[in-house]
C-alpha positions as CSV (number, residue, x, y, z in Angstrom):
1,M,-120.5,-55.4,-92.7
2,E,-119.8,-55.2,-96.3
3,K,-122.0,-57.3,-98.6
4,E,-120.3,-59.6,-101.1
5,K,-120.2,-57.9,-104.5
6,K,-122.2,-59.6,-107.1
7,T,-120.7,-59.8,-110.6
8,I,-122.6,-60.5,-113.7
9,E,-121.6,-61.0,-117.3
10,V,-122.7,-58.3,-119.7
11,K,-122.7,-58.8,-123.5
12,E,-121.5,-55.4,-124.9
13,N,-123.2,-53.7,-127.7
14,N,-120.5,-53.4,-130.4
15,D,-123.2,-52.4,-132.8
16,N,-126.7,-51.9,-130.0
17,S,-152.0,-62.6,-94.9
18,K,-155.1,-62.7,-97.1
19,L,-155.2,-61.4,-100.6
20,F,-155.1,-57.6,-100.6
21,K,-156.6,-56.9,-104.0
22,I,-156.8,-53.2,-104.8
23,I,-158.3,-51.5,-107.7
24,L,-155.9,-49.0,-109.1
25,I,-158.2,-46.1,-110.1
26,A,-155.3,-43.8,-111.0
27,I,-152.0,-45.1,-112.2
28,I,-149.0,-43.0,-112.6
29,A,-148.7,-44.1,-116.3
30,L,-150.1,-46.7,-118.5
31,V,-149.2,-50.1,-117.1
32,L,-149.5,-53.4,-118.3
33,G,-156.9,-61.2,-120.2
34,V,-155.1,-63.9,-120.4
35,G,-156.5,-67.5,-119.9
36,I,-154.8,-70.3,-118.3
37,Y,-152.8,-71.1,-121.4
38,T,-151.8,-67.6,-122.4
39,W,-149.4,-65.0,-120.9
40,G,-149.1,-62.3,-123.4
41,S,-146.5,-59.6,-124.1
42,K,-146.0,-56.7,-126.5
43,E,-143.1,-56.4,-128.9
44,G,-141.9,-54.1,-131.6
45,F,-140.1,-51.3,-129.9
46,G,-138.9,-49.0,-132.8
47,I,-135.9,-48.1,-130.9
48,L,-135.0,-51.6,-129.4
49,S,-131.2,-52.0,-129.6
50,K,-129.6,-55.3,-131.0
51,V,-128.6,-58.0,-128.7
52,S,-125.0,-57.5,-128.1
53,K,-121.9,-59.6,-127.5
54,S,-119.1,-59.3,-125.0
55,K,-117.2,-61.0,-122.3
56,E,-116.7,-57.9,-120.0
57,S,-117.9,-58.3,-116.4
58,I,-119.5,-55.4,-114.5
59,T,-120.9,-55.3,-110.9
60,L,-124.2,-54.3,-109.5
61,K,-122.9,-52.5,-106.4
62,H,-123.8,-53.8,-102.9
63,T,-121.2,-51.8,-101.0
64,N,-120.3,-48.4,-99.7
65,A,-123.8,-47.3,-98.8
66,V,-124.1,-44.0,-97.0
67,G,-126.1,-43.6,-93.9
68,V,-126.9,-40.7,-91.5
69,K,-127.0,-41.8,-87.9
70,S,-127.4,-40.2,-84.5
71,D,-126.6,-42.7,-81.7
72,G,-127.5,-45.5,-83.8
73,V,-130.8,-44.0,-85.0
74,Y,-131.4,-42.7,-88.4
75,I,-132.5,-39.0,-88.3
76,T,-134.8,-37.1,-90.6
77,D,-132.1,-35.1,-92.4
78,V,-131.5,-37.2,-95.5
79,S,-129.5,-34.6,-97.4
80,D,-126.2,-36.5,-97.2
81,I,-127.9,-39.7,-98.6
82,V,-129.5,-37.6,-101.4
83,D,-126.2,-36.0,-102.3
84,E,-124.6,-39.4,-102.6
85,V,-127.4,-41.1,-104.6
86,M,-128.6,-38.3,-106.8
87,P,-125.8,-38.8,-109.5
88,S,-127.3,-42.2,-110.1
89,I,-130.9,-41.0,-110.7
90,V,-132.1,-39.8,-114.2
91,A,-135.0,-38.2,-115.6
92,I,-136.6,-39.9,-118.7
93,T,-138.5,-38.2,-121.5
94,S,-140.3,-40.3,-124.0
95,K,-142.2,-39.5,-127.3
96,T,-145.1,-41.8,-128.6
97,V,-146.9,-41.5,-131.8
98,I,-150.6,-41.9,-131.3
99,N,-153.3,-42.2,-134.0
100,S,-156.4,-40.2,-133.3
101,G,-158.6,-43.1,-134.6
102,Q,-157.7,-45.3,-131.7
103,F,-159.9,-43.1,-129.4
104,G,-163.0,-43.5,-131.8
105,F,-164.6,-41.4,-134.3
106,S,-162.9,-38.2,-135.3
107,F,-164.6,-35.4,-137.4
108,F,-161.1,-34.6,-138.8
109,G,-160.2,-38.1,-139.8
110,N,-157.4,-40.2,-138.4
111,E,-154.3,-38.3,-137.8
112,N,-151.0,-39.2,-136.1
113,Y,-149.7,-37.0,-133.4
114,V,-146.8,-37.2,-130.9
115,T,-147.3,-37.2,-127.1
116,E,-144.6,-36.7,-124.6
117,G,-144.3,-38.5,-121.3
118,A,-142.1,-38.2,-118.4
119,G,-140.5,-40.9,-116.1
120,S,-137.5,-41.7,-113.9
121,G,-134.7,-44.2,-113.9
122,V,-131.7,-45.6,-112.0
123,I,-128.2,-46.2,-113.2
124,V,-127.6,-49.9,-112.3
125,A,-124.5,-50.9,-114.3
126,E,-122.0,-49.8,-117.1
127,N,-119.5,-51.3,-119.4
128,S,-117.0,-49.8,-121.7
129,N,-119.6,-48.9,-124.2
130,E,-122.9,-48.3,-122.5
131,I,-124.6,-46.9,-119.3
132,F,-127.5,-49.3,-118.1
133,I,-130.6,-47.6,-116.7
134,L,-133.4,-49.4,-114.8
135,T,-136.9,-48.0,-115.2
136,N,-140.6,-49.2,-115.5
137,Y,-141.8,-50.9,-118.7
138,H,-144.7,-48.4,-118.8
139,V,-142.3,-45.5,-119.1
140,V,-140.9,-46.9,-122.3
141,E,-143.9,-48.8,-123.7
142,N,-144.5,-48.1,-127.4
143,T,-142.1,-45.2,-127.4
144,T,-140.5,-43.9,-130.7
145,E,-138.0,-41.6,-129.0
146,L,-136.2,-41.6,-125.6
147,S,-133.9,-39.2,-123.9
148,V,-132.2,-39.3,-120.5
149,Q,-131.2,-36.4,-118.4
150,F,-128.4,-36.9,-116.0
151,I,-127.3,-35.1,-112.8
152,D,-125.7,-32.2,-114.8
153,D,-129.0,-31.5,-116.5
154,K,-127.7,-32.6,-119.9
155,S,-129.8,-34.8,-122.0
156,Y,-128.8,-37.7,-124.4
157,D,-130.6,-40.1,-126.7
158,A,-131.3,-43.5,-125.3
159,T,-132.6,-46.8,-126.6
160,V,-134.5,-49.8,-125.0
161,K,-132.2,-52.8,-124.2
162,G,-134.6,-55.3,-122.7
163,V,-138.2,-55.3,-121.2
164,S,-140.4,-57.4,-118.9
165,E,-144.0,-56.3,-119.3
166,R,-145.4,-58.6,-116.6
167,K,-142.8,-57.3,-114.2
168,D,-143.2,-53.7,-115.4
169,I,-139.4,-53.1,-115.7
170,A,-137.0,-52.2,-118.5
171,I,-133.4,-51.5,-119.2
172,V,-132.6,-48.4,-121.1
173,V,-129.0,-47.8,-122.4
174,V,-127.1,-44.7,-123.3
175,D,-124.0,-44.9,-125.6
176,K,-120.9,-43.6,-123.6
177,K,-119.4,-42.2,-126.8
178,S,-122.3,-39.6,-126.8
179,L,-121.6,-38.3,-123.3
180,D,-119.6,-35.3,-122.5
181,K,-116.5,-36.0,-120.4
182,D,-118.1,-33.7,-117.7
183,T,-121.3,-35.7,-117.6
184,L,-119.5,-39.0,-117.5
185,S,-117.4,-37.9,-114.5
186,Q,-120.5,-36.9,-112.5
187,I,-122.8,-40.0,-112.9
188,R,-122.4,-42.9,-110.5
189,I,-123.7,-46.5,-110.3
190,A,-126.6,-46.9,-107.7
191,T,-126.0,-49.3,-104.7
192,M,-128.4,-52.2,-104.5
193,G,-130.0,-53.1,-101.3
194,D,-132.0,-56.2,-100.1
195,S,-135.7,-55.5,-100.1
196,D,-136.2,-58.8,-98.3
197,E,-134.7,-57.0,-95.2
198,L,-137.3,-54.3,-95.1
199,K,-139.7,-54.1,-92.2
200,V,-142.9,-52.1,-91.7
201,G,-142.1,-48.8,-90.3
202,N,-138.6,-48.6,-91.8
203,G,-137.7,-45.1,-93.1
204,I,-137.6,-44.7,-96.9
205,I,-136.7,-42.1,-99.5
206,A,-138.2,-41.7,-103.0
207,I,-136.5,-39.8,-105.7
208,G,-137.9,-39.2,-109.1
209,N,-138.9,-36.7,-111.8
210,A,-142.2,-35.9,-110.4
211,L,-144.7,-34.5,-112.9
212,G,-141.7,-34.0,-115.3
213,Y,-140.4,-31.0,-113.3
214,G,-137.1,-32.5,-112.5
215,Q,-135.8,-34.6,-109.7
216,S,-137.5,-34.2,-106.3
217,V,-137.2,-36.0,-102.9
218,T,-140.0,-37.4,-100.7
219,T,-139.6,-39.4,-97.5
220,G,-141.9,-41.7,-95.5
221,V,-142.0,-45.2,-94.1
222,V,-142.7,-48.7,-95.3
223,S,-146.5,-49.0,-94.7
224,A,-146.7,-52.6,-95.8
225,L,-145.0,-55.5,-97.4
226,N,-146.0,-58.1,-100.0
227,R,-149.1,-56.1,-101.2
228,E,-150.7,-57.8,-104.2
229,V,-151.1,-55.1,-106.7
230,S,-153.1,-55.6,-110.0
231,T,-152.6,-53.6,-113.1
232,D,-154.7,-54.7,-116.0
233,N,-153.7,-58.3,-116.6
234,Y,-150.7,-58.5,-114.2
235,T,-150.4,-58.9,-110.5
236,Q,-147.3,-58.8,-108.4
237,E,-146.3,-58.3,-104.8
238,M,-145.1,-54.7,-104.1
239,I,-143.9,-52.5,-101.2
240,Q,-146.5,-50.0,-100.0
241,I,-145.2,-46.7,-99.0
242,D,-146.5,-43.4,-97.7
243,A,-143.9,-41.2,-99.3
244,A,-145.6,-39.1,-102.0
245,I,-145.1,-40.2,-105.5
246,N,-146.8,-38.7,-108.6
247,G,-146.8,-39.0,-112.4
248,G,-143.2,-38.9,-113.6
249,N,-141.9,-40.8,-110.5
250,S,-142.4,-44.1,-112.3
251,G,-139.1,-45.9,-112.5
252,G,-137.4,-43.8,-109.8
253,A,-135.5,-45.1,-106.8
254,L,-136.9,-46.2,-103.5
255,L,-134.0,-46.0,-101.0
256,N,-133.6,-47.4,-97.6
257,S,-132.0,-45.2,-94.7
258,K,-128.6,-46.4,-95.9
259,G,-129.0,-45.0,-99.4
260,E,-129.4,-48.4,-101.0
261,V,-132.0,-49.0,-103.8
262,V,-134.6,-51.4,-102.4
263,G,-137.4,-50.7,-104.9
264,I,-138.5,-49.1,-108.0
265,N,-141.5,-46.6,-107.6
266,S,-144.3,-47.8,-110.0
267,V,-147.9,-47.0,-109.1
268,K,-150.1,-45.2,-106.6
269,Y,-153.6,-45.5,-105.4
270,S,-155.9,-42.5,-105.4
271,S,-159.6,-41.6,-105.3
272,N,-161.5,-41.1,-108.3
273,G,-161.8,-37.4,-109.4
274,Y,-165.6,-37.8,-109.2
275,S,-165.7,-39.5,-106.0
276,T,-167.6,-37.9,-103.0
277,S,-165.4,-39.8,-100.5
278,A,-162.4,-38.2,-99.0
279,S,-159.2,-38.2,-101.1
280,I,-156.8,-41.0,-100.7
281,E,-153.2,-40.1,-99.9
282,G,-150.1,-41.9,-99.0
283,M,-150.7,-45.1,-100.8
284,G,-147.8,-45.6,-103.3
285,F,-146.3,-48.9,-104.4
286,A,-142.8,-49.9,-105.4
287,I,-141.4,-53.1,-107.1
288,P,-139.1,-54.8,-104.5
289,I,-135.7,-54.8,-106.1
290,T,-134.7,-58.3,-104.8
291,N,-137.7,-59.8,-106.5
292,V,-136.3,-58.7,-110.0
293,E,-132.6,-58.5,-109.6
294,E,-132.0,-61.7,-111.5
295,L,-134.4,-60.4,-114.2
296,I,-132.4,-57.1,-114.4
297,E,-129.3,-58.9,-115.1
298,K,-130.9,-60.9,-118.0
299,L,-132.3,-57.7,-119.5
300,I,-128.9,-56.1,-119.3
301,N,-127.5,-59.1,-121.2
302,G,-130.2,-58.6,-123.9
303,E,-132.4,-61.4,-122.9
304,N,-136.0,-60.2,-123.1
305,D,-138.6,-61.6,-120.8
306,T,-141.0,-63.5,-123.0
307,G,-144.0,-62.6,-120.8
308,S,-145.9,-65.6,-122.4
309,L,-145.5,-68.4,-120.0
310,T,-147.7,-71.1,-121.5
311,I,-149.3,-74.3,-120.0
312,G,-150.8,-75.0,-123.4
313,I,-154.5,-75.9,-122.8
314,E,-157.9,-74.6,-123.5
315,G,-161.1,-74.9,-121.4
316,Y,-163.6,-73.3,-119.0
317,M,-164.0,-72.7,-115.3
318,T,-166.5,-75.3,-114.1
319,N,-168.1,-72.5,-111.9
320,S,-168.8,-70.4,-115.1
321,S,-172.4,-70.2,-116.4
322,Y,-171.5,-72.2,-119.4
323,M,-170.6,-75.2,-117.2
324,A,-173.4,-74.7,-114.6
325,G,-175.5,-77.7,-113.9
326,Y,-172.8,-80.4,-114.7
327,N,-172.1,-81.1,-111.0
328,L,-168.4,-81.1,-111.6
329,P,-165.4,-80.4,-109.2
330,E,-164.5,-76.7,-108.9
331,G,-161.7,-76.0,-111.2
332,F,-160.6,-75.4,-114.9
333,Y,-162.1,-78.1,-117.3
334,V,-159.6,-79.1,-120.2
335,T,-161.3,-79.0,-123.5
336,A,-158.2,-79.0,-125.8
337,I,-154.4,-79.6,-125.4
338,V,-152.6,-77.1,-127.6
339,S,-150.4,-78.8,-130.3
340,G,-146.8,-77.9,-129.6
341,G,-147.6,-76.6,-126.1
342,N,-146.0,-77.5,-122.8
343,A,-148.9,-79.7,-121.8
344,E,-148.9,-81.8,-125.1
345,N,-146.4,-84.5,-123.8
346,S,-147.7,-84.4,-120.3
347,E,-150.2,-86.7,-118.6
348,L,-152.9,-84.1,-118.8
349,E,-155.9,-85.1,-120.9
350,I,-159.1,-83.5,-122.3
351,G,-161.8,-83.8,-119.7
352,N,-159.4,-83.4,-116.7
353,I,-160.3,-80.8,-114.2
354,I,-157.5,-78.6,-112.8
355,T,-158.4,-78.1,-109.1
356,K,-155.1,-76.6,-107.9
357,I,-151.9,-75.0,-109.2
358,D,-149.0,-75.1,-107.1
359,G,-151.2,-75.9,-104.1
360,N,-153.5,-72.9,-104.8
361,K,-157.1,-73.7,-105.4
362,V,-158.2,-72.8,-108.9
363,T,-161.3,-70.8,-108.1
364,S,-160.8,-68.4,-111.0
365,L,-158.4,-67.7,-113.8
366,E,-157.0,-64.9,-111.7
367,V,-155.5,-67.5,-109.3
368,V,-153.7,-69.2,-112.3
369,R,-152.6,-65.8,-113.6
370,K,-151.0,-64.8,-110.3
371,V,-149.1,-68.1,-110.0
372,L,-147.8,-67.8,-113.6
373,N,-146.8,-64.3,-113.3
374,K,-144.3,-65.4,-110.7
375,K,-142.8,-67.9,-112.9
376,N,-139.8,-67.6,-115.1
377,Q,-139.0,-69.6,-118.4
378,G,-137.8,-73.1,-117.5
379,D,-139.7,-73.1,-114.2
380,T,-142.0,-75.9,-113.4
381,V,-145.8,-75.8,-112.3
382,T,-147.6,-78.6,-110.5
383,L,-151.1,-79.2,-111.3
384,T,-153.6,-81.1,-109.2
385,V,-156.1,-82.8,-111.5
386,K,-159.2,-84.7,-111.0
387,Y,-160.2,-87.2,-113.7
388,A,-163.3,-89.5,-114.1
389,S,-162.9,-93.1,-113.4
390,H,-166.1,-95.1,-113.6
391,N,-168.7,-93.3,-111.4
392,E,-166.2,-91.2,-109.4
393,Y,-163.3,-88.6,-109.7
394,K,-159.9,-89.6,-108.8
395,E,-156.9,-87.2,-108.1
396,K,-153.4,-87.0,-109.4
397,E,-150.5,-84.5,-109.7
398,I,-148.9,-83.5,-113.0
399,T,-145.8,-81.4,-113.3
400,I,-145.3,-79.3,-116.4
401,T,-142.2,-77.2,-117.4
402,L,-142.9,-73.8,-118.7
403,N,-140.9,-73.0,-121.8
């Protein structure tokens, strides 16, 4: 049965379950503290294209997926799927200027030098002027030059359209006018799937620019769903897979057995090079496509994810050494309401103790961070607060909008 096509408005560029917390010891590439009142993001892409304007509609494809079946069971030969999907997969090469001083003292003084990185991407949309490519934020982070290699092995300059650091995704665009007619005739728009329909044990296919050698294909199964993966200051739920992914696979497509994109390959878990334990294999993670599809549309439209969702307060955890001995309820003790912040006009007061956020007990700032990471601008957050009243603490709930 065909899925209903989903149409989005694109502004053309006429000018531009317990917590499973893992430590990512080796990450495919560089990926993304914040307190209860800060959710930071990076800015300043030298090649960030201008927000554009248009009324043209394009479609994220949800139809005509290709499957390989034998008596209703998907078989191991995925060559037909790969042939169909490969024209929508690209290799991305980035260049970043690094100052030697950022790594500490140098006998030769501080010098700038250029490093080259490899990644992957998926063609998700187009309009009359641009090709829109989905990849990871960490693939394009702080880059000064980008190039995209299509199915015919020809490379073209690209620019960053929009980014979300906290979700580790980005949209890269290539100007159609720069493409050869032959290249343009060969590329295709990827078919989007529904990652919510995945089940543990489902067969999957990973395609990407592994180690920068060019596109390669690996297969496997869904090992687990809704794994909480932390990278630096950000945590999000991902699909765990056992298909081999390596450096350069970041931003590549995770496909179901019908050839639909159900995830973006992002990170892997591996043993420390100095560890005496057995090496860790088959623990890769992909961002579920359904979790970020709405955000992808916003980035295509030139709407950057702010990455800085703010409650607008300052304070301390009551279980911290600073607050020890005060016999306070466990939570976050508010010491200041930030002027102009979201909490300024709420019922929240200095001296309140936030014990829950959206029903989650506030036992650490990491709990708050996880909740805020799942929010978008305009969403609300519900705080359960305890406040002193005579010789006891009473409880109330406060709803705050995150702008």
